[in-house]
C-alpha positions as CSV (number, residue, x, y, z in Angstrom):
1,M,-181.0,202.9,-131.8
2,I,-180.8,199.2,-132.8
3,L,-180.7,199.0,-136.6
4,G,-179.7,195.4,-137.2
5,H,-177.3,196.5,-140.0
6,H,-173.7,195.4,-140.5
7,Y,-170.7,197.7,-139.6
8,I,-168.4,198.1,-142.6
9,A,-165.7,200.8,-142.5
10,G,-167.9,203.1,-140.4
11,E,-171.0,202.7,-142.5
12,R,-174.1,200.6,-142.0
13,H,-175.3,198.0,-144.6
14,A,-178.2,195.6,-144.8
15,A,-179.0,193.6,-148.0
16,G,-179.6,190.0,-147.0
17,T,-182.5,188.0,-145.5
18,P,-183.9,188.9,-142.0
19,L,-182.6,187.3,-138.8
20,H,-184.2,187.7,-135.4
21,S,-183.1,188.1,-131.8
22,V,-185.3,186.1,-129.4
23,D,-185.9,186.0,-125.7
24,A,-183.8,183.1,-124.3
25,I,-186.7,181.9,-122.1
26,T,-189.9,182.9,-123.9
27,G,-188.7,182.8,-127.5
28,E,-190.4,186.1,-128.2
29,R,-188.8,188.1,-131.1
30,Y,-187.2,191.5,-130.7
31,P,-189.1,194.1,-132.7
32,V,-186.1,195.0,-135.0
33,S,-184.9,192.6,-137.7
34,F,-181.2,191.9,-138.3
35,Y,-179.9,190.8,-141.7
36,E,-177.8,187.9,-143.0
37,A,-174.6,189.3,-144.6
38,T,-174.4,188.7,-148.3
39,Q,-171.2,187.5,-150.0
40,A,-170.7,191.0,-151.3
41,E,-171.0,192.5,-147.8
42,V,-168.6,190.0,-146.3
43,T,-166.1,190.8,-149.1
44,T,-166.5,194.5,-148.6
45,A,-165.9,194.2,-144.8
46,A,-162.8,192.1,-145.3
47,Q,-161.5,194.6,-147.9
48,A,-162.2,197.5,-145.5
49,A,-160.1,195.8,-142.9
50,Q,-157.3,195.3,-145.4
51,Q,-157.3,198.9,-146.4
52,A,-157.2,200.0,-142.7
53,F,-154.4,197.6,-142.0
54,R,-152.0,199.7,-144.1
55,T,-152.3,202.5,-141.6
56,F,-153.1,200.7,-138.4
57,R,-150.1,198.3,-138.5
58,T,-147.6,201.1,-138.3
59,T,-149.2,202.9,-135.3
60,S,-147.1,203.3,-132.1
61,P,-147.8,201.3,-129.0
62,S,-149.1,204.4,-127.3
63,V,-151.7,205.0,-130.0
64,R,-152.9,201.4,-129.8
65,A,-153.0,201.4,-126.0
66,A,-155.1,204.6,-126.1
67,L,-157.6,203.0,-128.4
68,L,-158.0,199.9,-126.2
69,E,-158.5,202.1,-123.2
70,A,-161.1,204.2,-125.1
71,I,-163.0,201.0,-126.0
72,A,-162.9,199.9,-122.3
73,Y,-164.3,203.3,-121.2
74,E,-167.1,203.2,-123.8
75,I,-168.1,199.7,-122.7
76,D,-168.1,200.7,-119.0
77,A,-170.3,203.6,-119.9
78,L,-173.1,201.5,-121.4
79,D,-176.2,202.0,-119.3
80,A,-178.5,199.4,-117.6
81,S,-180.5,198.7,-120.8
82,F,-177.3,197.0,-122.2
83,I,-177.3,194.5,-119.4
84,A,-181.1,194.1,-119.6
85,E,-180.8,193.2,-123.3
86,A,-178.0,190.7,-122.7
87,N,-180.1,189.1,-119.9
88,R,-183.1,188.8,-122.3
89,E,-181.0,187.2,-125.1
90,T,-179.1,184.8,-122.9
91,A,-180.9,184.3,-119.6
92,L,-177.6,184.9,-117.8
93,P,-178.1,186.6,-114.4
94,V,-177.5,190.3,-114.2
95,A,-174.7,189.9,-111.7
96,R,-172.9,187.5,-114.0
97,L,-173.3,189.9,-117.0
98,E,-172.0,192.9,-115.0
99,G,-169.0,190.8,-114.0
100,E,-168.5,189.9,-117.7
101,R,-168.6,193.6,-118.6
102,K,-165.9,194.4,-116.0
103,R,-163.8,191.5,-117.2
104,T,-164.1,192.8,-120.7
105,S,-163.0,196.3,-119.9
106,N,-160.3,195.1,-117.6
107,Q,-159.0,192.8,-120.4
108,L,-158.8,195.7,-122.8
109,R,-156.9,197.7,-120.2
110,M,-154.5,194.7,-119.7
111,F,-153.7,194.6,-123.4
112,A,-153.2,198.4,-123.3
113,A,-150.6,197.8,-120.6
114,T,-149.1,194.9,-122.6
115,V,-148.7,197.1,-125.6
116,R,-147.1,200.0,-123.7
117,R,-144.7,197.5,-122.0
118,G,-143.4,196.7,-125.5
119,D,-142.1,193.2,-124.9
120,F,-144.7,191.8,-127.3
121,L,-142.6,193.0,-130.2
122,D,-139.8,190.8,-129.0
123,V,-137.1,193.1,-130.5
124,R,-133.8,191.3,-131.1
125,I,-130.7,193.1,-132.4
126,D,-127.4,191.5,-133.5
127,R,-125.1,194.3,-134.5
128,A,-122.7,193.9,-137.4
129,Q,-119.3,192.4,-136.8
130,P,-117.4,193.2,-140.0
131,E,-114.1,192.0,-138.5
132,R,-115.3,188.6,-137.5
133,T,-113.5,185.6,-139.1
134,P,-113.8,183.5,-141.0
135,L,-116.9,185.4,-142.1
136,P,-118.2,188.9,-141.1
137,R,-121.6,189.1,-139.4
138,P,-124.2,191.4,-141.0
139,D,-126.4,193.8,-138.9
140,L,-129.6,191.8,-138.1
141,R,-132.6,193.3,-136.4
142,Q,-135.9,191.4,-135.8
143,Y,-139.2,192.3,-134.4
144,R,-142.8,191.1,-134.7
145,V,-145.4,192.6,-137.0
146,A,-149.2,192.2,-137.3
147,V,-150.3,189.4,-139.5
148,G,-153.2,191.3,-141.1
149,P,-157.0,191.4,-140.8
150,V,-158.5,188.9,-138.3
151,A,-161.9,187.2,-138.4
152,V,-163.4,187.0,-134.9
153,F,-166.4,184.8,-134.1
154,G,-168.5,185.7,-131.1
155,A,-169.2,182.9,-128.5
156,S,-172.6,181.9,-127.4
157,N,-171.9,181.5,-123.7
158,F,-170.0,184.8,-123.1
159,P,-172.0,187.5,-124.9
160,I,-169.6,190.2,-123.7
161,A,-166.2,188.7,-122.6
162,F,-165.7,186.3,-125.5
163,S,-167.6,188.1,-128.2
164,V,-167.5,191.5,-130.0
165,A,-165.0,193.1,-127.7
166,G,-163.6,190.0,-126.2
167,G,-160.1,188.6,-126.0
168,D,-159.8,187.8,-129.7
169,T,-160.7,191.3,-130.7
170,A,-158.7,193.0,-127.9
171,S,-155.5,191.0,-128.7
172,A,-155.9,191.5,-132.5
173,L,-156.2,195.2,-132.1
174,A,-153.3,195.3,-129.7
175,A,-151.2,193.5,-132.3
176,G,-152.2,196.1,-134.9
177,C,-154.7,193.9,-136.8
178,P,-158.1,195.2,-137.9
179,V,-161.0,192.8,-137.2
180,V,-164.1,191.6,-138.9
181,V,-166.4,190.2,-136.2
182,K,-169.2,187.8,-136.9
183,A,-171.7,188.5,-134.2
184,H,-173.2,185.4,-132.6
185,P,-176.9,184.9,-133.7
186,G,-177.8,184.2,-130.0
187,H,-177.2,187.8,-128.8
188,M,-177.3,190.2,-131.8
189,V,-178.8,193.2,-129.8
190,T,-176.0,192.8,-127.2
191,S,-173.5,192.6,-130.0
192,E,-174.8,195.8,-131.7
193,L,-174.6,197.8,-128.5
194,V,-171.0,196.7,-127.9
195,A,-170.2,197.4,-131.6
196,D,-171.5,201.0,-131.2
197,A,-169.2,201.4,-128.2
198,I,-166.2,200.3,-130.3
199,V,-167.2,202.6,-133.2
200,R,-167.4,205.5,-130.8
201,A,-163.9,204.8,-129.4
202,V,-162.4,204.4,-132.9
203,A,-163.8,207.7,-134.0
204,K,-162.5,209.5,-130.9
205,S,-159.1,208.0,-131.5
206,G,-158.9,209.4,-135.0
207,L,-158.1,206.0,-136.5
208,P,-159.5,204.5,-139.7
209,A,-163.0,203.2,-139.3
210,G,-162.1,200.0,-141.1
211,I,-160.1,198.7,-138.2
212,F,-163.4,197.4,-136.8
213,N,-166.1,195.8,-138.8
214,M,-169.0,193.5,-137.8
215,V,-171.5,191.4,-139.8
216,Y,-174.5,189.3,-138.7
217,G,-175.2,185.9,-140.1
218,T,-175.4,182.1,-139.8
219,A,-172.8,179.4,-140.7
220,A,-172.7,180.4,-144.3
221,T,-171.6,183.9,-143.4
222,G,-168.9,182.5,-141.2
223,A,-167.6,180.3,-144.0
224,A,-167.6,183.2,-146.4
225,L,-165.6,185.3,-143.9
226,V,-162.9,182.6,-143.4
227,K,-162.5,182.2,-147.2
228,A,-162.2,186.0,-147.8
229,P,-158.7,186.6,-149.2
230,P,-157.9,189.6,-147.0
231,I,-158.4,187.6,-143.8
232,K,-155.1,186.4,-142.4
233,A,-156.1,184.6,-139.1
234,V,-159.3,183.5,-137.3
235,G,-160.3,183.5,-133.6
236,F,-163.1,181.2,-132.6
237,T,-164.7,179.9,-129.5
238,G,-167.5,177.3,-129.8
239,S,-168.3,173.7,-130.6
240,L,-165.8,171.1,-131.9
241,A,-167.9,170.6,-135.1
242,A,-168.0,174.3,-136.0
243,G,-164.4,174.9,-135.1
244,R,-163.1,172.0,-137.1
245,A,-165.2,173.1,-140.1
246,L,-163.7,176.6,-140.0
247,F,-160.2,175.1,-139.6
248,D,-160.7,172.8,-142.6
249,L,-162.0,175.8,-144.7
250,A,-159.0,177.8,-143.7
251,Q,-156.6,175.1,-144.7
252,A,-158.3,174.6,-148.1
253,R,-157.8,178.2,-149.1
254,P,-155.3,179.0,-151.9
255,E,-153.4,180.8,-149.0
256,P,-154.0,178.7,-145.8
257,I,-154.3,180.8,-142.7
258,P,-154.1,179.9,-138.9
259,V,-157.3,179.2,-137.0
260,F,-157.1,179.7,-133.3
261,A,-160.3,177.7,-132.3
262,E,-161.1,176.8,-128.7
263,M,-163.6,173.9,-129.1
264,S,-164.0,171.0,-126.7
265,S,-162.9,169.9,-123.2
266,V,-164.1,167.7,-120.3
267,N,-161.5,169.1,-117.9
268,P,-160.8,165.9,-116.0
269,V,-160.5,166.0,-112.2
270,F,-158.2,163.4,-110.5
271,L,-159.5,162.8,-107.0
272,L,-156.7,161.1,-105.1
273,P,-157.5,158.9,-102.0
274,S,-156.0,161.2,-99.4
275,A,-158.2,164.2,-100.5
276,L,-161.2,161.9,-100.6
277,A,-160.6,160.6,-97.1
278,E,-159.7,164.0,-95.6
279,R,-162.4,166.3,-97.1
280,G,-164.7,164.2,-99.3
281,A,-167.9,166.0,-98.2
282,Q,-166.3,169.4,-98.8
283,I,-165.1,168.4,-102.3
284,A,-168.6,167.1,-103.2
285,R,-170.1,170.5,-102.4
286,E,-167.4,172.5,-104.2
287,L,-167.4,170.2,-107.2
288,A,-171.2,170.5,-107.5
289,A,-171.0,174.3,-107.4
290,S,-168.4,174.2,-110.2
291,V,-170.4,171.8,-112.4
292,T,-173.6,173.9,-112.1
293,F,-172.0,177.3,-112.3
294,G,-173.5,179.2,-115.2
295,C,-175.7,176.2,-115.8
296,G,-172.6,174.3,-116.8
297,Q,-172.3,176.4,-120.0
298,L,-168.6,176.9,-119.6
299,C,-165.7,175.4,-121.6
300,T,-164.0,174.7,-118.3
301,N,-166.8,172.7,-116.8
302,P,-165.4,169.6,-114.9
303,G,-167.1,166.9,-116.9
304,L,-165.1,163.9,-115.8
305,V,-164.2,163.0,-112.2
306,L,-161.9,160.0,-111.5
307,G,-161.5,158.3,-108.2
308,V,-160.4,154.9,-106.8
309,R,-163.1,152.4,-105.6
310,S,-163.4,152.5,-101.8
311,P,-165.9,153.1,-99.0
312,A,-164.9,156.7,-99.0
313,F,-165.5,156.9,-102.8
314,D,-169.1,155.5,-102.2
315,T,-169.7,158.1,-99.6
316,F,-168.4,160.8,-101.9
317,K,-170.6,159.6,-104.7
318,T,-173.7,160.0,-102.6
319,A,-172.6,163.4,-101.3
320,L,-172.0,164.6,-104.9
321,R,-175.4,163.4,-106.0
322,D,-177.1,165.1,-103.1
323,A,-175.2,168.4,-103.7
324,L,-176.1,168.4,-107.4
325,E,-179.7,167.6,-106.6
326,Q,-179.9,170.6,-104.2
327,A,-178.6,173.0,-106.8
328,A,-181.3,175.2,-108.2
329,P,-182.2,174.5,-111.9
330,Q,-181.4,177.3,-114.3
331,P,-182.4,178.4,-117.8
332,M,-179.9,177.7,-120.5
333,L,-178.7,180.2,-123.2
334,G,-181.5,179.2,-125.6
335,A,-183.6,176.4,-127.1
336,G,-180.8,175.2,-129.3
337,I,-178.3,174.9,-126.5
338,R,-180.9,173.1,-124.3
339,E,-181.7,170.6,-127.1
340,N,-178.0,169.9,-127.7
341,F,-177.6,169.2,-123.9
342,R,-180.5,166.8,-124.0
343,R,-179.0,165.0,-126.9
344,G,-175.6,164.8,-125.1
345,V,-177.0,163.3,-121.9
346,A,-179.1,160.8,-124.0
347,G,-175.9,159.7,-125.6
348,L,-174.3,159.1,-122.2
349,R,-177.3,157.0,-121.1
350,A,-176.8,154.8,-124.1
351,L,-173.1,154.0,-123.4
352,P,-172.2,150.6,-122.0
353,G,-170.8,150.7,-118.5
354,V,-172.5,154.1,-117.8
355,E,-175.4,154.6,-115.4
356,E,-177.4,157.8,-114.8
357,L,-177.6,158.7,-111.1
358,L,-179.3,162.1,-111.4
359,A,-181.2,164.1,-114.0
360,A,-182.6,167.2,-112.3
361,G,-184.7,170.0,-113.7
362,Q,-188.1,171.5,-113.9
363,D,-190.3,174.0,-115.8
364,G,-187.8,174.1,-118.7
365,R,-184.9,174.8,-116.4
366,V,-182.0,172.4,-116.2
367,G,-180.5,171.1,-113.0
368,G,-177.5,168.9,-112.2
369,H,-176.9,165.6,-114.1
370,L,-174.6,162.9,-112.7
371,F,-173.4,159.7,-114.3
372,I,-171.3,156.8,-112.9
373,A,-169.0,154.9,-115.2
374,D,-166.6,152.0,-114.7
375,R,-162.9,151.7,-115.6
376,D,-163.6,149.8,-118.9
377,A,-165.9,152.5,-120.1
378,L,-163.2,155.1,-119.5
379,L,-160.2,153.3,-121.0
380,A,-161.9,151.4,-123.9
381,G,-162.3,154.5,-126.1
382,D,-163.0,158.3,-126.2
383,A,-166.7,158.3,-125.6
384,L,-166.5,159.7,-122.1
385,E,-164.3,162.6,-123.4
386,E,-167.0,164.0,-125.6
387,E,-168.1,167.3,-124.2
388,V,-171.7,167.6,-123.0
389,F,-172.3,171.4,-122.8
390,G,-174.3,171.9,-119.6
391,P,-174.5,171.0,-115.9
392,S,-173.4,167.4,-116.2
393,T,-170.4,165.3,-115.0
394,I,-169.3,161.7,-115.1
395,L,-167.9,160.0,-112.0
396,V,-165.5,157.2,-112.9
397,E,-164.8,154.4,-110.5
398,L,-161.2,153.1,-111.0
399,D,-159.6,149.9,-109.7
400,D,-156.4,151.5,-108.3
401,E,-154.2,154.6,-108.6
402,R,-152.3,153.2,-111.6
403,D,-155.5,153.8,-113.6
404,F,-154.9,157.6,-113.2
405,V,-151.8,157.4,-115.3
406,A,-153.3,154.9,-117.7
407,F,-156.0,157.4,-118.5
408,A,-153.7,160.4,-118.6
409,D,-151.5,158.6,-121.1
410,K,-154.4,158.0,-123.5
411,M,-156.6,161.0,-123.0
412,Q,-157.3,163.6,-125.6
413,G,-156.1,167.2,-125.3
414,Q,-157.9,169.3,-122.7
415,L,-158.0,172.9,-121.6
416,T,-157.4,171.9,-118.0
417,A,-156.7,169.0,-115.6
418,T,-157.2,169.2,-111.9
419,V,-155.5,167.1,-109.1
420,L,-157.2,167.1,-105.7
421,A,-154.7,165.7,-103.2
422,N,-152.5,166.4,-100.2
423,G,-148.8,167.2,-100.5
424,T,-147.7,163.7,-99.9
425,D,-149.9,162.3,-102.7
426,L,-148.7,165.0,-105.1
427,A,-145.1,164.1,-104.5
428,Q,-145.8,160.5,-105.3
429,Q,-147.6,161.3,-108.6
430,A,-144.7,162.5,-110.7
431,G,-145.8,160.1,-113.5
432,L,-149.3,161.5,-113.5
433,L,-148.2,165.1,-113.6
434,A,-145.7,164.5,-116.4
435,A,-148.4,162.8,-118.5
436,L,-150.9,165.7,-117.8
437,E,-148.3,168.3,-118.8
438,T,-148.3,166.9,-122.3
439,K,-152.1,166.9,-122.6
440,V,-153.5,170.2,-121.1
441,G,-153.0,174.0,-121.1
442,R,-153.6,174.6,-117.4
443,L,-152.8,172.3,-114.4
444,L,-154.7,172.9,-111.2
445,F,-153.9,171.7,-107.7
446,N,-156.7,171.6,-105.1
447,G,-159.0,174.0,-107.1
448,Y,-161.7,173.9,-109.7
449,P,-161.3,174.7,-113.4
450,T,-164.3,177.1,-113.8
451,G,-163.2,180.6,-113.5
452,V,-160.3,181.8,-115.8
453,E,-158.1,184.6,-114.5
454,V,-157.2,187.3,-117.0
455,S,-153.5,187.8,-116.5
456,D,-150.1,187.6,-118.0
457,A,-149.4,184.0,-116.9
458,I,-152.8,182.4,-117.7
459,V,-153.1,179.8,-120.4
460,H,-156.5,179.0,-121.9
461,G,-155.7,176.5,-124.6
462,G,-154.5,173.0,-125.0
463,P,-153.8,170.2,-127.6
464,Y,-156.5,169.1,-130.0
465,P,-159.5,168.8,-129.6
466,A,-159.3,171.5,-126.9
467,T,-158.0,173.9,-129.6
468,T,-156.7,173.8,-133.1
469,D,-153.4,175.3,-132.1
470,A,-151.8,174.3,-128.7
471,R,-149.0,176.9,-129.0
472,G,-151.2,179.8,-128.0
473,T,-153.8,181.0,-125.5
474,S,-157.1,182.8,-126.0
475,V,-157.0,184.5,-122.6
476,G,-154.2,186.5,-121.0
477,S,-151.6,188.9,-122.5
478,A,-149.9,186.2,-124.4
479,A,-153.0,185.9,-126.6
480,I,-151.5,188.8,-128.7
481,E,-148.8,186.4,-130.0
482,R,-151.3,184.6,-132.1
483,F,-151.6,187.6,-134.4
484,L,-147.9,188.5,-134.8
485,R,-145.1,187.2,-137.0
486,P,-141.4,187.8,-137.0
487,V,-139.6,190.0,-139.6
488,C,-135.8,190.5,-139.9
489,Y,-134.0,193.5,-141.4
490,Q,-130.5,193.0,-142.6
491,N,-128.0,195.8,-143.1
492,Y,-130.6,198.5,-143.3
493,P,-129.6,202.2,-142.6
494,D,-130.9,203.3,-139.2
495,A,-133.1,206.0,-140.7
496,S,-134.9,203.4,-142.9
497,L,-135.6,201.0,-140.0
498,P,-139.0,200.8,-138.3
499,P,-138.9,202.9,-135.1
500,A,-138.8,199.7,-132.9
501,L,-135.5,198.7,-134.4
502,R,-133.6,202.0,-134.6
503,D,-130.6,202.7,-132.4
504,A,-132.2,205.6,-130.7
505,N,-135.1,203.3,-129.6
506,P,-137.7,206.2,-129.9
507,W,-140.5,203.9,-128.4
508,K,-138.3,203.0,-125.5
509,L,-138.9,199.3,-125.9
510,P,-137.2,196.4,-124.1
511,R,-134.8,194.7,-126.5
512,L,-132.3,191.9,-126.7
513,V,-129.1,193.5,-128.0
514,D,-126.2,191.2,-128.8
515,G,-127.6,188.6,-126.5
516,I,-128.1,191.0,-123.6
517,A,-131.5,192.0,-122.4
518,T,-132.2,195.8,-122.1
519,S,-135.2,197.8,-120.9
520,G,-135.5,200.8,-123.2
521,F,-132.2,202.7,-123.3
522,A,-131.8,205.7,-125.5
523,S,-129.5,203.9,-127.9
524,V,-127.8,200.6,-128.5
525,D,-124.4,202.1,-127.7
526,N,-125.7,203.7,-124.4
527,C,-127.2,200.3,-123.5
528,M,-123.9,198.6,-123.9
529,E,-122.0,201.3,-122.0
530,A,-124.4,201.0,-119.1
531,I,-123.9,197.3,-118.9
């Protein structure tokens, strides 16, 4: 039963003003009201997470892994009405939403495997050397511990995979951090159904209810959550304006905290002459499919395509326009997203050196939009790097290949950059690749940035304004590192050390002992004897 009440330490609360879930296409209200969290409710939720942290932070990897697997099971078990509600609230196709559900449960299971593997704790042991001269070395043992309660903000465009049980929540719980989730107002029914699944899993695991909390609300609720003293880190996916506002709030606290915000990217595509000559028509079709996938409502949408002026480029321009025009218009996530897209394309039309080639759509649905810009418009400032969230891309006509490097040297931080070329071109573009490595989180060769694999090696991040912290990733097993910090024990008796640092290694963790990597031996001495 949908209540529209907040989740705080296993109890339901509702004291604020009403909010409403609406149909993404018709605007019709859901019959149950939700409620804006009050300051008191936000405070109570953060305190509940802090109380649960005292127990949760000390749990073993096996306990945390079992919890993550239990959540995955409960999400997989949600019936067809769950997908129907997500479809109603977001207008995303049923097949896409089922894929998101599977991605979410698979992600939870990936973090369970990461926790069981144990390398996330990064255990390092330097044994005492009392006879060393001129000074003896103390016994030093380091591992990583959970930072504390994490505030997680649900994303508008991924109501399952980047929301209540998405990567931020999964990685925080894997690290041993309780969470307080702010549900996105665009899909509150979907959020409640996922929250119910998490609550069931927590109860079955016998862990404190306060490790998962969720509140509903608007920007004011989000600001109150970031400022709540028990919160020690923030995970956010959304707009540059909102992400930057949360970052500024977090830095203005008496105790500043890290904000891991994924915010803005145009994901430039560098279309080299050889690829254009060899397969321009194919690239036009594939690129159009990438631009319009999910109605362009992806942070990895290729919003900027660079090529060198030539007859082949002119042919490609026509082919790309035709392919975008043929793509079926789609509904956007809601009226607010649609209006923001309209403002964004209006801003592009007003830029000097930019011409609109296509603006497709009908009956309230949005189709492909294509713009053409010249070299000066690209290199004169940052206007072409402002994200337009929707099925739009800008084709830039450059004078020669040197302009690729000129732009890469000046461009802002991005989530991705793509190079379409043959092997010969790539070998000759060392300067371009070197410049791009300093500006993006993921470099693609002969592919398209839409579609982010959930894996150990993936990086979904990048320098500002792509994110507020380029050192991490919000997708993949390395996302757990955002919510951990190192602690060193010096000269502690073995019995008083945390299990991860004891000689017997009861958790069988991989460790670095006196500079030599191990894989879970029974004791430090046995490890050294085996080596």
